C-alpha positions in Angstrom: 0.0 0.0 0.0 2.8 2.4 0.9 4.5 1.7 -2.5 1.2 2.3 -4.3 0.6 5.6 -2.5 4.1 6.7 -3.2 3.6 5.8 -6.9 0.4 7.8 -7.1 2.0 10.8 -5.4 5.0 10.6 -7.7 2.8 10.6 -10.8 0.8 13.6 -9.5 4.0 15.6 -8.7 5.9 14.6 -11.8 3.0 15.5 -14.1 3.1 19.0 -12.7 6.8 19.3 -13.4 8.1 20.6 -16.8 9.4 18.0 -19.2 13.0 16.8 -18.8 15.1 19.4 -20.5 18.6 18.5 -19.2 21.4 19.0 -21.7 23.6 15.9 -21.8 27.3 16.4 -22.7 29.3 14.4 -25.2 28.8 13.2 -28.8 25.2 12.8 -29.9 24.2 9.9 -32.1 21.2 7.5 -32.0 20.5 4.1 -30.5 17.4 2.3 -31.7 16.1 5.6 -33.0 16.6 7.4 -29.6 19.1 10.2 -28.9 22.4 8.8 -27.6 25.1 10.8 -25.8 28.6 9.4 -25.2 31.2 11.0 -22.9 33.7 10.3 -20.1 33.2 10.9 -16.4 35.8 10.0 -13.7 37.9 8.3 -16.4 35.0 5.9 -17.2 32.8 5.6 -20.2 29.2 7.0 -20.0 26.3 6.5 -22.3 22.9 8.2 -22.0 19.9 7.1 -24.0 17.0 9.5 -23.9 13.5 8.2 -24.7 11.2 10.1 -27.0 8.5 10.5 -24.3 9.9 10.1 -20.8 7.6 8.7 -18.1 6.5 10.9 -15.2 9.4 11.4 -12.8 12.0 10.4 -15.4 12.8 6.8 -14.3 16.0 5.3 -15.5 17.9 2.0 -15.9 21.6 2.0 -15.0 23.8 -0.7 -16.5 27.2 -0.8 -14.8 28.6 -3.3 -17.4 28.2 -4.6 -20.9 26.2 -1.9 -22.5 24.3 -3.0 -25.6 24.8 -6.7 -24.8 21.5 -8.7 -25.0 19.5 -5.4 -25.0 16.0 -6.7 -25.4 14.8 -5.5 -22.0 16.6 -2.2 -22.4 14.9 -1.6 -25.8 11.5 -2.4 -24.4 12.1 -0.1 -21.4 13.3 2.7 -23.6 10.1 2.4 -25.7 8.1 2.5 -22.5 9.7 5.8 -21.6 12.8 4.9 -19.5 16.2 6.5 -19.8 19.0 4.0 -20.3 22.3 4.9 -18.8 25.7 3.2 -18.8 28.6 4.0 -16.4 31.3 1.5 -17.1 32.7 -0.2 -14.1 32.8 -3.6 -15.8 36.2 -4.8 -14.6 36.3 -3.2 -11.2 34.7 -6.0 -9.3 32.7 -3.8 -6.9 35.8 -2.3 -5.2 35.1 0.8 -2.9 36.5 3.4 -5.3 34.2 2.1 -8.1 31.2 2.3 -5.7 32.0 5.9 -4.7 32.5 6.8 -8.4 29.1 5.2 -9.1 27.6 7.4 -6.4 29.0 10.5 -8.1 27.6 9.3 -11.4 24.2 8.7 -9.7 24.3 12.3 -8.3 25.1 13.6 -11.7 22.2 11.7 -13.3 19.7 12.9 -10.6 21.1 16.4 -11.0 20.1 16.3 -14.6 16.5 15.6 -13.7 16.4 11.8 -13.5 14.5 10.0 -10.7 16.2 9.7 -7.4 15.6 5.9 -7.3 17.3 3.9 -10.0 16.8 0.4 -11.5 20.2 -1.3 -11.6 20.6 -3.8 -14.3 23.5 -6.2 -13.8 24.6 -9.0 -16.1 27.2 -11.4 -14.8 29.9 -9.4 -13.1 27.7 -6.3 -13.6 25.3 -8.1 -11.2 28.0 -8.2 -8.6 28.6 -4.4 -8.9 24.8 -3.8 -8.8 24.5 -5.8 -5.6 27.5 -4.1 -4.0 26.1 -0.6 -4.9 22.7 -1.5 -3.6 24.2 -2.7 -0.3 25.9 0.6 0.2 23.1 2.9 -1.1 19.9 1.0 -0.7 17.8 4.1 -0.3 18.6 5.1 -3.9 17.6 1.8 -5.5 14.1 1.2 -6.9 14.8 -2.3 -8.1 17.5 -4.8 -9.1 17.4 -6.6 -12.5 20.0 -9.3 -12.1 20.8 -11.7 -15.0 23.1 -14.6 -14.2 24.6 -12.4 -11.6 28.0 -13.1 -9.9 27.1 -13.1 -6.2 30.2 -14.8 -4.7 33.6 -13.4 -5.6 35.1 -16.8 -4.8 33.6 -18.1 -8.1 36.3 -16.2 -9.9 39.1 -18.3 -8.3 38.6 -20.9 -11.0 39.9 -18.4 -13.5 43.4 -17.3 -12.6 43.3 -14.3 -14.9 40.0 -13.0 -13.5 40.9 -13.5 -9.9 44.4 -12.0 -10.3 42.6 -8.9 -11.6 40.3 -8.9 -8.6 43.2 -9.0 -6.2 45.0 -6.3 -8.1 42.1 -3.9 -8.3 41.2 -4.3 -4.7 44.8 -3.9 -3.7 44.8 -0.6 -5.4 42.1 0.4 -2.9 44.4 -0.9 -0.1 42.2 -3.9 0.6 43.4 -7.5 0.8 41.3 -10.6 0.7 38.1 -9.0 -0.5 36.4 -12.4 -1.0 36.4 -12.8 2.8 35.4 -9.4 4.3 33.8 -7.5 1.4 32.1 -10.3 -0.5 28.6 -9.4 -1.7 27.3 -12.9 -0.9 28.1 -12.3 2.8 26.2 -9.0 3.0 22.8 -9.3 1.4 21.1 -8.1 4.6 20.9 -4.4 3.6 19.1 -5.2 0.4 16.5 -7.5 1.9 16.0 -5.3 5.0 15.2 -2.4 2.7 12.9 -4.8 0.7 14.5 -3.8 -2.6 12.5 -5.6 -5.4 14.5 -8.1 -7.5 13.9 -9.7 -10.8 16.4 -12.6 -11.0 17.1 -14.2 -14.4 19.2 -17.4 -14.3 20.5 -20.0 -16.6 19.7 -23.4 -15.2 22.9 -24.9 -16.7 25.2 -22.0 -16.1 28.7 -23.3 -15.2 30.5 -20.0 -15.1 28.2 -18.5 -12.4 26.2 -21.5 -11.2 22.7 -20.7 -10.0 23.0 -22.8 -6.8 26.0 -20.8 -5.6 24.9 -17.4 -6.7 21.4 -16.4 -7.7 19.8 -19.1 -5.5 21.4 -17.6 -2.4 19.6 -14.3 -3.1 16.3 -16.1 -3.5 16.8 -18.2 -0.4 17.7 -15.0 1.6 14.6 -13.2 0.4 12.4 -16.2 1.3 14.0 -16.4 4.8 13.0 -12.8 5.4 9.6 -13.3 3.8 10.3 -10.6 1.2 8.8 -11.2 -2.3 10.9 -11.2 -5.4 10.6 -12.5 -9.0 12.7 -15.3 -10.5 12.9 -17.0 -13.9 15.2 -19.8 -14.5 16.0 -20.7 -18.2 16.2 -24.5 -18.2 19.2 -26.0 -20.0 20.6 -22.5 -20.6 24.2 -21.6 -19.8 25.7 -18.3 -18.9 24.6 -17.0 -22.2 22.2 -15.8 -23.6 21.1 -13.1 -21.2 17.9 -11.1 -21.2 14.4 -12.2 -22.4 13.3 -12.5 -26.0 9.8 -11.6 -24.7 10.6 -8.7 -22.3 7.1 -7.5 -21.6 6.8 -9.3 -18.1 10.1 -7.6 -17.0 8.9 -4.2 -18.2 5.6 -4.6 -16.3 7.2 -5.8 -13.1 9.9 -3.1 -13.1 7.3 -0.4 -13.8 5.3 -1.7 -10.8 8.5 -1.3 -8.7 8.6 2.3 -9.7 4.9 3.4 -9.6 3.4 0.7 -7.3 1.1 -2.2 -7.9 -2.7 -1.6 -7.9 -3.6 -4.8 -6.1 -1.2 -6.4 -3.6 -3.4 -9.5 -3.3 -1.5 -12.6 -4.4 -3.5 -14.6 -7.0 -3.0 -18.4 -6.7 -4.0 -20.6 -9.7 -4.6 -24.3 -8.8 -4.1 -26.3 -12.0 -5.1 -29.9 -11.9 -7.5 -32.8 -12.4 -10.3 -34.3 -10.4 -8.3 -34.1 -7.1 -8.0 -30.3 -7.6 -11.6 -29.9 -8.9 -12.9 -31.5 -5.7 -14.3 -34.9 -6.9 -14.7 -36.9 -3.7 -16.0 -34.0 -1.7 -19.6 -33.0 -1.2 -19.1 -29.3 -2.2 -16.3 -28.2 -4.6 -16.8 -24.6 -3.6 -16.0 -25.2 0.1 -14.4 -28.6 0.4 -12.0 -28.9 -2.5 -8.4 -28.4 -1.7 -8.2 -25.0 -3.4 -11.2 -23.8 -1.4 -9.6 -25.0 1.9 -6.3 -23.5 0.7 -8.1 -20.1 0.4 -9.2 -20.2 4.0 -5.8 -21.3 5.2 -3.9 -18.6 3.3 -6.3 -15.8 4.3 -7.2 -12.4 2.8 -3.8 -11.7 1.3 -4.4 -14.4 -1.3 -7.1 -15.1 -3.9 -7.2 -18.8 -4.8 -8.7 -19.9 -8.1 -9.7 -23.5 -8.7 -8.9 -24.5 -12.3 -9.2 -28.2 -11.8 -10.8 -30.4 -14.5 -11.7 -34.0 -13.9 -9.9 -36.5 -16.1 -7.3 -33.9 -17.3 -3.8 -35.0 -18.2 -0.5 -33.2 -18.6 0.0 -35.1 -21.8 -1.3 -33.0 -24.7 -2.4 -36.2 -26.3 -3.9 -37.7 -23.1 -7.4 -39.1 -23.2 -10.1 -40.4 -21.0 -12.6 -43.0 -22.4 -11.4 -42.1 -25.9 -12.0 -38.4 -25.5 -9.1 -35.8 -25.5 -8.3 -34.4 -22.1 -4.9 -32.7 -22.4 -5.1 -29.8 -20.0 -3.3 -27.3 -22.2 -6.1 -27.7 -24.8 -9.0 -27.3 -22.4 -10.8 -24.0 -21.7 -9.6 -24.1 -18.1 -6.0 -23.5 -19.3 -7.0 -20.2 -21.0 -9.0 -19.1 -17.9 -6.0 -19.8 -15.7 -3.7 -17.7 -18.0 -6.3 -14.9 -18.0 -6.2 -15.0 -14.2 -2.6 -13.8 -14.5 -1.6 -15.6 -11.2 1.3 -14.7 -9.0 1.5 -18.3 -7.9 0.8 -21.4 -9.9 0.3 -24.8 -8.3 0.4 -27.6 -11.0 -1.1 -30.9 -9.8 -1.3 -33.0 -12.9 0.2 -36.4 -13.8 -2.0 -39.1 -12.2 -4.3 -39.5 -15.2 -1.3 -39.6 -17.5 -0.4 -42.9 -15.7 -3.4 -44.7 -17.1 -1.9 -47.5 -19.2 -3.4 -46.3 -22.5 -2.0 -42.8 -22.0 1.5 -43.7 -20.6 2.2 -46.5 -23.0 1.4 -44.4 -26.1 2.6 -41.0 -25.0 4.7 -41.3 -21.8 7.8 -40.2 -23.6 6.1 -36.8 -24.3 5.4 -36.1 -20.6 8.6 -34.0 -19.9 8.3 -31.9 -23.1 4.5 -31.3 -22.6 5.1 -30.4 -18.9 8.0 -28.1 -19.9 5.7 -26.3 -22.4 3.2 -25.6 -19.6 5.9 -24.3 -17.3 7.2 -22.0 -20.1 3.7 -20.7 -20.8 3.0 -19.8 -17.2 6.4 -18.4 -16.4 6.1 -15.8 -19.2 2.8 -14.3 -17.9 3.0 -10.6 -17.1 2.8 -11.6 -13.4 6.0 -13.7 -13.6 4.5 -16.3 -11.2 6.2 -18.5 -8.8 5.5 -22.1 -9.9 5.1 -25.2 -7.7 5.1 -28.7 -9.0 2.9 -31.1 -7.1 3.3 -34.9 -7.1 -0.3 -36.0 -6.6 -1.2 -38.8 -4.1 -0.7 -42.3 -5.3 -3.8 -44.0 -6.8 -4.6 -47.2 -5.1 -5.3 -50.0 -7.5 -8.8 -51.2 -6.9 -11.4 -52.7 -9.2 -12.8 -49.2 -9.7 -9.5 -47.6 -10.6 -8.5 -50.5 -12.7 -11.6 -50.0 -14.8 -10.4 -46.4 -15.3 -7.1 -47.7 -16.8 -4.8 -47.7 -13.8 -2.5 -50.7 -13.5 0.4 -51.4 -11.2 3.1 -51.2 -13.8 5.4 -48.5 -12.3 4.1 -45.7 -14.5 3.3 -43.6 -11.4 7.0 -43.9 -10.3 8.2 -42.9 -13.8 5.9 -39.9 -13.8 7.1 -38.8 -10.4 10.7 -39.2 -11.5 10.0 -36.9 -14.5 8.5 -34.2 -12.2 11.7 -34.3 -10.1 13.7 -33.9 -13.3 11.6 -30.9 -14.3 12.0 -29.3 -10.9 15.8 -29.7 -11.1 16.0 -28.3 -14.7 13.8 -25.3 -13.8 14.9 -24.8 -10.2 11.3 -25.1 -9.0 9.9 -26.4 -5.7 8.3 -29.8 -5.6 5.4 -30.4 -3.2 5.4 -34.2 -2.7 2.0 -35.6 -1.7 2.8 -39.2 -2.7 2.4 -40.6 0.8 0.4 -37.9 2.4 -2.4 -40.3 3.4 -0.1 -43.1 4.5 -1.6 -44.8 7.6 -4.9 -43.0 7.1 -6.0 -44.1 3.6 -9.3 -45.5 4.9 -10.3 -42.2 6.3 -9.0 -40.0 3.5 -10.7 -41.5 0.4 -14.3 -41.3 -0.6 -16.1 -44.4 -2.1 -15.2 -43.0 -5.6 -11.5 -43.4 -4.8 -10.8 -39.7 -4.6 -9.7 -37.6 -1.6 -12.7 -36.9 0.7 -13.0 -33.6 2.6 -10.4 -34.8 5.1 -8.0 -35.8 2.3 -8.5 -32.5 0.5 -7.8 -30.7 3.8 -4.6 -32.6 4.2 -3.5 -31.7 0.7 -4.4 -28.0 1.2 -2.5 -27.9 4.4 0.7 -29.4 2.9 0.5 -27.0 -0.1 -0.2 -24.0 2.2 2.8 -24.7 4.3 5.1 -24.4 1.3 3.4 -21.4 -0.3 3.1 -19.4 2.9 6.7 -20.2 3.8 8.0 -18.9 0.4 5.6 -16.0 -0.1 5.1 -14.3 3.3 
């Protein structure tokens, strides 16, 4: 609410101000049809890109490294009305003299009429500088856009040339062993305490700056503090490419960081089959697991039930000869239109029916990945959770539906674990959630009854609430 009120006040004040009329020094050319100025400041390269129609308050993006590399987001932000600035500290590894120079550059930019809160965009080592600068000057940072960011200086020890340069540059500032006492990875607290919004873009197979030892530490720290952030992992992608070929979600999120978000309620989309829809309960609207999840999460969340009985993750999945691939059902489009902040995917059991798995089981991972890709590129950039549904007991009734004890459920579960590892997503395992209580958790139709649905909702709530406080 405070951010929204600030944004509204900012727009009112900024609208009353005259248009930006600052004269930028240096050589004037163009960059993607916008005015470009190049000059030197503090012995460092500076580039200023001026939008044709600046947004109220003159918001700006600051790249401290690699100007014009993978510029899709910058181009989209420029078209939106953001100034794009470059102050080259690419090879200075966040040392103190570079941070103080960056503060002088920031003061220069603000003195020329730009907003006093900047969006820092850091790719790779530029991400390290962005983190360090935000740690020292958090009050001046509106958001961080970090793309495969270096977070831990010790990563550079595997490259003798890079680490020798780190030691040399920091030694020029009379500091030894920066990886111990001045390492950004050890000092994320100022950023999270100031609740600086972050959009983290990562390569799932990055070996130069591995996600687990860099970006994930940021995400885990934010979760520990209960501070929201946005994260997209590009599965099977290395350190390159950076950016997003479809930058609209990034533009929307970063603009909300500047001007505020109209609705702070977190929308939860529950994607699934009959277990999600509520088959086995007496009233889907009150006893299905999404309905119970709503009551558990409370007013800060709005939970939508998009479950469809018989639905499969397999696009070619069927039930009784009829197509039931979820991605082709109307519920899928309704879930996308919902533009959720959180997506809970609980599909896979119906795929284990013999006639589905034996014909199309090899398509499960690719079909599931397509669904993840579709949801992750929504404007809301949702957090996605993968649910392993409860095991289907083989009974005469479930056998008549096509379930057989052939190990297909175990294969399906293994595929979901693989997808979670590839995409760095959280798995919510409900495989044995009813163990010891099966008799009291299933309805006569072999679906979770109200008690079973409540147990599913509670398990999912514990994960969601823990990650999105």
